[in-house]
PDB file as gemmi writes it, atoms N, CA and C in Angstrom:
CRYST1    1.000    1.000    1.000  90.00  90.00  90.00 P 1                      
ATOM      1  N   UNK A   1       0.915  -1.206  -0.005  1.00  0.00           N  
ATOM      2  CA  UNK A   1      -0.091   0.019  -0.052  1.00  0.00           C  
ATOM      3  C   UNK A   1       0.899   1.265   0.046  1.00  0.00           C  
ATOM      4  N   UNK A   2       0.638   2.114  -1.030  1.00  0.00           N  
ATOM      5  CA  UNK A   2       1.495   3.272  -1.081  1.00  0.00           C  
ATOM      6  C   UNK A   2       0.934   4.289   0.022  1.00  0.00           C  
ATOM      7  N   UNK A   3       1.820   5.487   0.173  1.00  0.00           N  
ATOM      8  CA  UNK A   3       1.569   6.542   1.127  1.00  0.00           C  
ATOM      9  C   UNK A   3       0.180   7.306   0.567  1.00  0.00           C  
ATOM     10  N   UNK A   4       0.122   7.367  -0.756  1.00  0.00           N  
ATOM     11  CA  UNK A   4      -0.986   8.089  -1.210  1.00  0.00           C  
ATOM     12  C   UNK A   4      -2.357   7.368  -0.930  1.00  0.00           C  
ATOM     13  N   UNK A   5      -2.324   5.937  -0.959  1.00  0.00           N  
ATOM     14  CA  UNK A   5      -3.565   5.439  -0.526  1.00  0.00           C  
ATOM     15  C   UNK A   5      -3.896   5.369   1.014  1.00  0.00           C  
ATOM     16  N   UNK A   6      -2.746   5.288   1.561  1.00  0.00           N  
ATOM     17  CA  UNK A   6      -2.853   5.367   3.235  1.00  0.00           C  
ATOM     18  C   UNK A   6      -3.544   6.625   3.698  1.00  0.00           C  
ATOM     19  N   UNK A   7      -3.077   7.795   3.124  1.00  0.00           N  
ATOM     20  CA  UNK A   7      -3.406   8.982   3.515  1.00  0.00           C  
ATOM     21  C   UNK A   7      -4.497   9.665   2.629  1.00  0.00           C  
ATOM     22  N   UNK A   8      -5.112   8.826   1.743  1.00  0.00           N  
ATOM     23  CA  UNK A   8      -6.156   9.316   0.943  1.00  0.00           C  
ATOM     24  C   UNK A   8      -5.853  10.457   0.068  1.00  0.00           C  
ATOM     25  N   UNK A   9      -4.696  10.502  -0.381  1.00  0.00           N  
ATOM     26  CA  UNK A   9      -4.366  11.704  -1.207  1.00  0.00           C  
ATOM     27  C   UNK A   9      -4.768  11.359  -2.668  1.00  0.00           C  
ATOM     28  N   UNK A  10      -5.581  12.084  -3.379  1.00  0.00           N  
ATOM     29  CA  UNK A  10      -5.911  11.879  -4.747  1.00  0.00           C  
ATOM     30  C   UNK A  10      -4.653  11.811  -5.741  1.00  0.00           C  
ATOM     31  N   UNK A  11      -4.928  10.992  -6.785  1.00  0.00           N  
ATOM     32  CA  UNK A  11      -4.093  11.166  -7.961  1.00  0.00           C  
ATOM     33  C   UNK A  11      -4.634  11.861  -8.987  1.00  0.00           C  
ATOM     34  N   UNK A  12      -4.141  13.070  -9.298  1.00  0.00           N  
ATOM     35  CA  UNK A  12      -4.808  13.917 -10.224  1.00  0.00           C  
ATOM     36  C   UNK A  12      -4.968  13.406 -11.589  1.00  0.00           C  
ATOM     37  N   UNK A  13      -4.144  12.514 -12.063  1.00  0.00           N  
ATOM     38  CA  UNK A  13      -4.107  11.814 -13.384  1.00  0.00           C  
ATOM     39  C   UNK A  13      -5.280  10.616 -13.560  1.00  0.00           C  
ATOM     40  N   UNK A  14      -5.821  10.404 -12.372  1.00  0.00           N  
ATOM     41  CA  UNK A  14      -6.727   9.092 -12.320  1.00  0.00           C  
ATOM     42  C   UNK A  14      -8.046   9.480 -12.852  1.00  0.00           C  
ATOM     43  N   UNK A  15      -8.612  10.560 -12.438  1.00  0.00           N  
ATOM     44  CA  UNK A  15     -10.008  11.071 -12.856  1.00  0.00           C  
ATOM     45  C   UNK A  15     -10.182  12.564 -12.673  1.00  0.00           C  
ATOM     46  N   UNK A  16     -11.485  13.046 -13.267  1.00  0.00           N  
ATOM     47  CA  UNK A  16     -11.550  14.386 -13.059  1.00  0.00           C  
ATOM     48  C   UNK A  16     -11.890  14.801 -11.689  1.00  0.00           C  
ATOM     49  N   UNK A  17     -12.634  13.844 -10.901  1.00  0.00           N  
ATOM     50  CA  UNK A  17     -12.949  14.106  -9.712  1.00  0.00           C  
ATOM     51  C   UNK A  17     -11.689  14.197  -8.677  1.00  0.00           C  
ATOM     52  N   UNK A  18     -10.769  13.330  -8.922  1.00  0.00           N  
ATOM     53  CA  UNK A  18      -9.536  13.221  -8.178  1.00  0.00           C  
ATOM     54  C   UNK A  18      -8.614  14.374  -8.517  1.00  0.00           C  
ATOM     55  N   UNK A  19      -8.801  14.970  -9.694  1.00  0.00           N  
ATOM     56  CA  UNK A  19      -7.947  16.208 -10.219  1.00  0.00           C  
ATOM     57  C   UNK A  19      -8.414  17.331  -9.370  1.00  0.00           C  
ATOM     58  N   UNK A  20      -9.867  17.598  -9.439  1.00  0.00           N  
ATOM     59  CA  UNK A  20     -10.539  18.663  -8.650  1.00  0.00           C  
ATOM     60  C   UNK A  20     -10.092  18.406  -7.164  1.00  0.00           C  
ATOM     61  N   UNK A  21     -10.138  17.342  -6.613  1.00  0.00           N  
ATOM     62  CA  UNK A  21      -9.816  17.087  -5.111  1.00  0.00           C  
ATOM     63  C   UNK A  21      -8.398  17.490  -4.801  1.00  0.00           C  
ATOM     64  N   UNK A  22      -7.469  17.072  -5.690  1.00  0.00           N  
ATOM     65  CA  UNK A  22      -6.159  17.351  -5.623  1.00  0.00           C  
ATOM     66  C   UNK A  22      -5.767  18.829  -5.512  1.00  0.00           C  
ATOM     67  N   UNK A  23      -6.467  19.584  -6.521  1.00  0.00           N  
ATOM     68  CA  UNK A  23      -6.210  21.131  -6.401  1.00  0.00           C  
ATOM     69  C   UNK A  23      -7.183  21.874  -5.837  1.00  0.00           C  
ATOM     70  N   UNK A  24      -7.979  21.173  -4.879  1.00  0.00           N  
ATOM     71  CA  UNK A  24      -8.864  21.874  -4.000  1.00  0.00           C  
ATOM     72  C   UNK A  24     -10.148  22.478  -4.786  1.00  0.00           C  
ATOM     73  N   UNK A  25     -10.322  22.136  -6.006  1.00  0.00           N  
ATOM     74  CA  UNK A  25     -11.394  22.710  -6.761  1.00  0.00           C  
ATOM     75  C   UNK A  25     -12.868  22.282  -6.303  1.00  0.00           C  
ATOM     76  N   UNK A  26     -12.852  21.033  -5.509  1.00  0.00           N  
ATOM     77  CA  UNK A  26     -14.022  20.529  -5.137  1.00  0.00           C  
ATOM     78  C   UNK A  26     -14.739  21.221  -3.794  1.00  0.00           C  
ATOM     79  N   UNK A  27     -13.897  22.014  -3.088  1.00  0.00           N  
ATOM     80  CA  UNK A  27     -14.301  22.492  -1.913  1.00  0.00           C  
ATOM     81  C   UNK A  27     -15.546  23.477  -1.986  1.00  0.00           C  
ATOM     82  N   UNK A  28     -15.770  24.335  -3.014  1.00  0.00           N  
ATOM     83  CA  UNK A  28     -16.968  25.186  -3.063  1.00  0.00           C  
ATOM     84  C   UNK A  28     -18.148  24.291  -3.126  1.00  0.00           C  
ATOM     85  N   UNK A  29     -18.159  23.023  -3.699  1.00  0.00           N  
ATOM     86  CA  UNK A  29     -19.438  22.232  -3.803  1.00  0.00           C  
ATOM     87  C   UNK A  29     -19.591  21.261  -2.565  1.00  0.00           C  
ATOM     88  N   UNK A  30     -18.752  21.317  -1.635  1.00  0.00           N  
ATOM     89  CA  UNK A  30     -18.877  20.568  -0.369  1.00  0.00           C  
ATOM     90  C   UNK A  30     -19.920  21.286   0.679  1.00  0.00           C  
ATOM     91  N   UNK A  31     -20.717  20.428   1.189  1.00  0.00           N  
ATOM     92  CA  UNK A  31     -21.615  21.000   2.357  1.00  0.00           C  
ATOM     93  C   UNK A  31     -20.622  21.257   3.515  1.00  0.00           C  
ATOM     94  N   UNK A  32     -21.374  22.010   4.386  1.00  0.00           N  
ATOM     95  CA  UNK A  32     -20.755  22.341   5.723  1.00  0.00           C  
ATOM     96  C   UNK A  32     -20.369  21.172   6.611  1.00  0.00           C  
ATOM     97  N   UNK A  33     -21.204  20.091   6.421  1.00  0.00           N  
ATOM     98  CA  UNK A  33     -21.058  18.838   7.207  1.00  0.00           C  
ATOM     99  C   UNK A  33     -19.939  18.060   6.490  1.00  0.00           C  
ATOM    100  N   UNK A  34     -19.784  18.162   5.086  1.00  0.00           N  
ATOM    101  CA  UNK A  34     -18.639  17.377   4.478  1.00  0.00           C  
ATOM    102  C   UNK A  34     -17.352  18.006   4.786  1.00  0.00           C  
ATOM    103  N   UNK A  35     -17.329  19.362   4.975  1.00  0.00           N  
ATOM    104  CA  UNK A  35     -16.076  20.041   5.243  1.00  0.00           C  
ATOM    105  C   UNK A  35     -15.732  19.769   6.571  1.00  0.00           C  
ATOM    106  N   UNK A  36     -16.564  19.782   7.557  1.00  0.00           N  
ATOM    107  CA  UNK A  36     -16.238  19.421   8.958  1.00  0.00           C  
ATOM    108  C   UNK A  36     -15.759  18.085   9.078  1.00  0.00           C  
ATOM    109  N   UNK A  37     -16.381  17.032   8.516  1.00  0.00           N  
ATOM    110  CA  UNK A  37     -15.901  15.627   8.484  1.00  0.00           C  
ATOM    111  C   UNK A  37     -14.408  15.561   8.030  1.00  0.00           C  
ATOM    112  N   UNK A  38     -14.287  16.103   6.758  1.00  0.00           N  
ATOM    113  CA  UNK A  38     -12.885  16.030   6.285  1.00  0.00           C  
ATOM    114  C   UNK A  38     -11.941  16.721   7.193  1.00  0.00           C  
ATOM    115  N   UNK A  39     -12.158  17.782   7.584  1.00  0.00           N  
ATOM    116  CA  UNK A  39     -11.333  18.444   8.671  1.00  0.00           C  
ATOM    117  C   UNK A  39     -11.054  17.465   9.721  1.00  0.00           C  
ATOM    118  N   UNK A  40     -11.853  17.023  10.376  1.00  0.00           N  
ATOM    119  CA  UNK A  40     -11.792  16.082  11.609  1.00  0.00           C  
ATOM    120  C   UNK A  40     -10.828  14.791  11.145  1.00  0.00           C  
ATOM    121  N   UNK A  41     -10.977  14.393   9.888  1.00  0.00           N  
ATOM    122  CA  UNK A  41     -10.287  13.236   9.498  1.00  0.00           C  
ATOM    123  C   UNK A  41      -8.825  13.626   9.107  1.00  0.00           C  
ATOM    124  N   UNK A  42      -8.634  14.859   8.549  1.00  0.00           N  
ATOM    125  CA  UNK A  42      -7.354  15.169   8.209  1.00  0.00           C  
ATOM    126  C   UNK A  42      -6.238  15.812   9.299  1.00  0.00           C  
ATOM    127  N   UNK A  43      -6.978  16.561  10.191  1.00  0.00           N  
ATOM    128  CA  UNK A  43      -6.241  17.184  11.136  1.00  0.00           C  
ATOM    129  C   UNK A  43      -5.363  16.186  11.994  1.00  0.00           C  
ATOM    130  N   UNK A  44      -5.817  15.235  12.527  1.00  0.00           N  
ATOM    131  CA  UNK A  44      -4.808  14.279  13.158  1.00  0.00           C  
ATOM    132  C   UNK A  44      -3.667  13.694  12.407  1.00  0.00           C  
ATOM    133  N   UNK A  45      -3.762  13.776  11.141  1.00  0.00           N  
ATOM    134  CA  UNK A  45      -2.674  13.306  10.279  1.00  0.00           C  
ATOM    135  C   UNK A  45      -1.373  14.435  10.286  1.00  0.00           C  
ATOM    136  N   UNK A  46      -1.921  15.560  10.524  1.00  0.00           N  
ATOM    137  CA  UNK A  46      -0.739  16.537  10.630  1.00  0.00           C  
ATOM    138  C   UNK A  46       0.168  16.208  11.732  1.00  0.00           C  
ATOM    139  N   UNK A  47      -0.269  15.595  12.746  1.00  0.00           N  
ATOM    140  CA  UNK A  47       0.542  15.406  13.871  1.00  0.00           C  
ATOM    141  C   UNK A  47       1.300  14.096  13.693  1.00  0.00           C  
ATOM    142  N   UNK A  48       0.891  13.092  12.711  1.00  0.00           N  
ATOM    143  CA  UNK A  48       1.691  11.872  12.350  1.00  0.00           C  
ATOM    144  C   UNK A  48       2.841  12.127  11.601  1.00  0.00           C  
ATOM    145  N   UNK A  49       2.967  13.246  11.085  1.00  0.00           N  
ATOM    146  CA  UNK A  49       3.990  13.507  10.116  1.00  0.00           C  
ATOM    147  C   UNK A  49       4.222  12.544   9.101  1.00  0.00           C  
ATOM    148  N   UNK A  50       3.167  12.404   8.153  1.00  0.00           N  
ATOM    149  CA  UNK A  50       3.350  11.502   7.021  1.00  0.00           C  
ATOM    150  C   UNK A  50       4.270  12.161   5.868  1.00  0.00           C  
ATOM    151  N   UNK A  51       4.730  11.246   5.051  1.00  0.00           N  
ATOM    152  CA  UNK A  51       5.721  11.692   4.082  1.00  0.00           C  
ATOM    153  C   UNK A  51       4.998  12.730   3.020  1.00  0.00           C  
ATOM    154  N   UNK A  52       3.790  12.658   2.969  1.00  0.00           N  
ATOM    155  CA  UNK A  52       3.029  13.591   1.985  1.00  0.00           C  
ATOM    156  C   UNK A  52       2.298  14.749   2.779  1.00  0.00           C  
ATOM    157  N   UNK A  53       2.826  15.162   3.720  1.00  0.00           N  
ATOM    158  CA  UNK A  53       2.262  16.161   4.654  1.00  0.00           C  
ATOM    159  C   UNK A  53       1.773  17.359   4.028  1.00  0.00           C  
ATOM    160  N   UNK A  54       2.476  17.874   2.902  1.00  0.00           N  
ATOM    161  CA  UNK A  54       2.346  19.140   2.426  1.00  0.00           C  
ATOM    162  C   UNK A  54       0.955  19.217   1.863  1.00  0.00           C  
ATOM    163  N   UNK A  55       0.406  18.204   1.136  1.00  0.00           N  
ATOM    164  CA  UNK A  55      -0.943  18.291   0.568  1.00  0.00           C  
ATOM    165  C   UNK A  55      -1.873  18.291   1.653  1.00  0.00           C  
ATOM    166  N   UNK A  56      -1.779  17.628   2.694  1.00  0.00           N  
ATOM    167  CA  UNK A  56      -2.701  17.611   3.836  1.00  0.00           C  
ATOM    168  C   UNK A  56      -2.835  18.909   4.365  1.00  0.00           C  
ATOM    169  N   UNK A  57      -1.684  19.571   4.628  1.00  0.00           N  
ATOM    170  CA  UNK A  57      -1.548  20.953   5.053  1.00  0.00           C  
ATOM    171  C   UNK A  57      -2.368  21.807   4.209  1.00  0.00           C  
ATOM    172  N   UNK A  58      -2.044  21.801   2.903  1.00  0.00           N  
ATOM    173  CA  UNK A  58      -2.828  22.687   1.965  1.00  0.00           C  
ATOM    174  C   UNK A  58      -4.379  22.543   2.093  1.00  0.00           C  
ATOM    175  N   UNK A  59      -4.573  21.022   2.076  1.00  0.00           N  
ATOM    176  CA  UNK A  59      -6.038  20.770   2.138  1.00  0.00           C  
ATOM    177  C   UNK A  59      -6.754  21.297   3.453  1.00  0.00           C  
ATOM    178  N   UNK A  60      -6.174  21.167   4.640  1.00  0.00           N  
ATOM    179  CA  UNK A  60      -6.746  21.789   5.839  1.00  0.00           C  
ATOM    180  C   UNK A  60      -6.920  23.289   5.773  1.00  0.00           C  
ATOM    181  N   UNK A  61      -5.877  23.812   5.208  1.00  0.00           N  
ATOM    182  CA  UNK A  61      -5.854  25.360   5.053  1.00  0.00           C  
ATOM    183  C   UNK A  61      -7.102  25.806   4.342  1.00  0.00           C  
ATOM    184  N   UNK A  62      -7.148  25.130   3.081  1.00  0.00           N  
ATOM    185  CA  UNK A  62      -8.276  25.546   2.186  1.00  0.00           C  
ATOM    186  C   UNK A  62      -9.744  25.192   2.769  1.00  0.00           C  
ATOM    187  N   UNK A  63      -9.784  24.010   3.325  1.00  0.00           N  
ATOM    188  CA  UNK A  63     -11.109  23.604   3.996  1.00  0.00           C  
ATOM    189  C   UNK A  63     -11.492  24.641   5.063  1.00  0.00           C  
ATOM    190  N   UNK A  64     -10.508  24.986   5.744  1.00  0.00           N  
ATOM    191  CA  UNK A  64     -10.675  25.816   6.972  1.00  0.00           C  
ATOM    192  C   UNK A  64     -11.089  27.290   6.580  1.00  0.00           C  
ATOM    193  N   UNK A  65     -10.569  27.790   5.414  1.00  0.00           N  
ATOM    194  CA  UNK A  65     -10.665  28.952   4.777  1.00  0.00           C  
ATOM    195  C   UNK A  65     -12.098  29.062   4.243  1.00  0.00           C  
ATOM    196  N   UNK A  66     -12.518  28.055   3.616  1.00  0.00           N  
ATOM    197  CA  UNK A  66     -13.915  27.996   2.999  1.00  0.00           C  
ATOM    198  C   UNK A  66     -14.817  27.905   4.133  1.00  0.00           C  
ATOM    199  N   UNK A  67     -14.699  27.176   5.202  1.00  0.00           N  
ATOM    200  CA  UNK A  67     -15.745  26.907   6.132  1.00  0.00           C  
ATOM    201  C   UNK A  67     -15.722  28.280   6.981  1.00  0.00           C  
ATOM    202  N   UNK A  68     -14.773  28.965   7.323  1.00  0.00           N  
ATOM    203  CA  UNK A  68     -14.760  30.297   7.966  1.00  0.00           C  
ATOM    204  C   UNK A  68     -15.551  31.339   7.028  1.00  0.00           C  
ATOM    205  N   UNK A  69     -15.276  31.296   5.720  1.00  0.00           N  
ATOM    206  CA  UNK A  69     -15.986  32.218   4.927  1.00  0.00           C  
ATOM    207  C   UNK A  69     -17.466  31.979   4.879  1.00  0.00           C  
ATOM    208  N   UNK A  70     -17.895  30.693   4.847  1.00  0.00           N  
ATOM    209  CA  UNK A  70     -19.328  30.470   4.857  1.00  0.00           C  
ATOM    210  C   UNK A  70     -19.918  30.803   6.211  1.00  0.00           C  
ATOM    211  N   UNK A  71     -19.234  30.508   7.207  1.00  0.00           N  
ATOM    212  CA  UNK A  71     -19.616  30.988   8.575  1.00  0.00           C  
ATOM    213  C   UNK A  71     -20.003  32.412   8.620  1.00  0.00           C  
ATOM    214  N   UNK A  72     -18.991  33.295   8.019  1.00  0.00           N  
ATOM    215  CA  UNK A  72     -18.984  34.598   8.087  1.00  0.00           C  
ATOM    216  C   UNK A  72     -20.209  35.122   7.485  1.00  0.00           C  
ATOM    217  N   UNK A  73     -20.448  34.591   6.133  1.00  0.00           N  
ATOM    218  CA  UNK A  73     -21.627  34.999   5.324  1.00  0.00           C  
ATOM    219  C   UNK A  73     -22.841  34.664   5.883  1.00  0.00           C  
ATOM    220  N   UNK A  74     -22.902  33.490   6.639  1.00  0.00           N  
ATOM    221  CA  UNK A  74     -24.148  33.044   7.301  1.00  0.00           C  
ATOM    222  C   UNK A  74     -24.432  34.144   8.380  1.00  0.00           C  
ATOM    223  N   UNK A  75     -23.449  34.537   9.306  1.00  0.00           N  
ATOM    224  CA  UNK A  75     -23.760  35.451  10.302  1.00  0.00           C  
ATOM    225  C   UNK A  75     -24.298  36.753   9.520  1.00  0.00           C  
ATOM    226  N   UNK A  76     -23.750  37.264   8.477  1.00  0.00           N  
ATOM    227  CA  UNK A  76     -24.191  38.432   7.871  1.00  0.00           C  
ATOM    228  C   UNK A  76     -25.559  38.287   7.411  1.00  0.00           C  
ATOM    229  N   UNK A  77     -25.961  37.135   6.934  1.00  0.00           N  
ATOM    230  CA  UNK A  77     -27.296  36.833   6.407  1.00  0.00           C  
ATOM    231  C   UNK A  77     -28.295  36.922   7.565  1.00  0.00           C  
ATOM    232  N   UNK A  78     -27.927  36.368   8.596  1.00  0.00           N  
ATOM    233  CA  UNK A  78     -28.644  36.374   9.830  1.00  0.00           C  
ATOM    234  C   UNK A  78     -28.856  37.708  10.422  1.00  0.00           C  
ATOM    235  N   UNK A  79     -27.761  38.452  10.332  1.00  0.00           N  
ATOM    236  CA  UNK A  79     -27.971  39.859  10.819  1.00  0.00           C  
ATOM    237  C   UNK A  79     -28.917  40.676   9.959  1.00  0.00           C  
ATOM    238  N   UNK A  80     -28.839  40.484   8.588  1.00  0.00           N  
ATOM    239  CA  UNK A  80     -29.656  41.277   7.739  1.00  0.00           C  
ATOM    240  C   UNK A  80     -31.090  40.911   8.110  1.00  0.00           C  
ATOM    241  N   UNK A  81     -31.261  39.673   8.285  1.00  0.00           N  
ATOM    242  CA  UNK A  81     -32.921  39.015   8.497  1.00  0.00           C  
ATOM    243  C   UNK A  81     -33.246  39.797   9.838  1.00  0.00           C  
ATOM    244  N   UNK A  82     -32.385  39.862  10.848  1.00  0.00           N  
ATOM    245  CA  UNK A  82     -32.748  40.381  11.979  1.00  0.00           C  
ATOM    246  C   UNK A  82     -32.960  41.929  11.953  1.00  0.00           C  
ATOM    247  N   UNK A  83     -32.131  42.595  11.096  1.00  0.00           N  
ATOM    248  CA  UNK A  83     -32.454  44.072  10.924  1.00  0.00           C  
ATOM    249  C   UNK A  83     -33.833  44.309  10.137  1.00  0.00           C  
ATOM    250  N   UNK A  84     -34.092  43.262   9.217  1.00  0.00           N  
ATOM    251  CA  UNK A  84     -35.409  43.642   8.513  1.00  0.00           C  
ATOM    252  C   UNK A  84     -36.516  43.476   9.346  1.00  0.00           C  
ATOM    253  N   UNK A  85     -36.470  42.790  10.382  1.00  0.00           N  
ATOM    254  CA  UNK A  85     -37.609  42.688  11.433  1.00  0.00           C  
ATOM    255  C   UNK A  85     -37.930  43.950  12.024  1.00  0.00           C  
ATOM    256  N   UNK A  86     -36.898  44.746  12.087  1.00  0.00           N  
ATOM    257  CA  UNK A  86     -37.170  45.861  12.965  1.00  0.00           C  
ATOM    258  C   UNK A  86     -37.634  47.104  12.135  1.00  0.00           C  
TER     259      UNK A  86                                                      
END                                                                             
């Protein structure tokens, strides 16, 4: 078993889906729950120091950035709805 398979790192030459995942192009299409699940599964790998740690670090960074962006936009939408009630 290779390190790629062990740490679930996609092979960009295998399929379009894996290409999108490898370059983090799939993140906008993920649900909030899917982002959370992936973050929870990847973060522990950062402490195990796998040989392919760079992709995992990039993925965690991109997922966290997207999750925070969505949370911020949801807070703004909630605030606007609250202001509309007054």
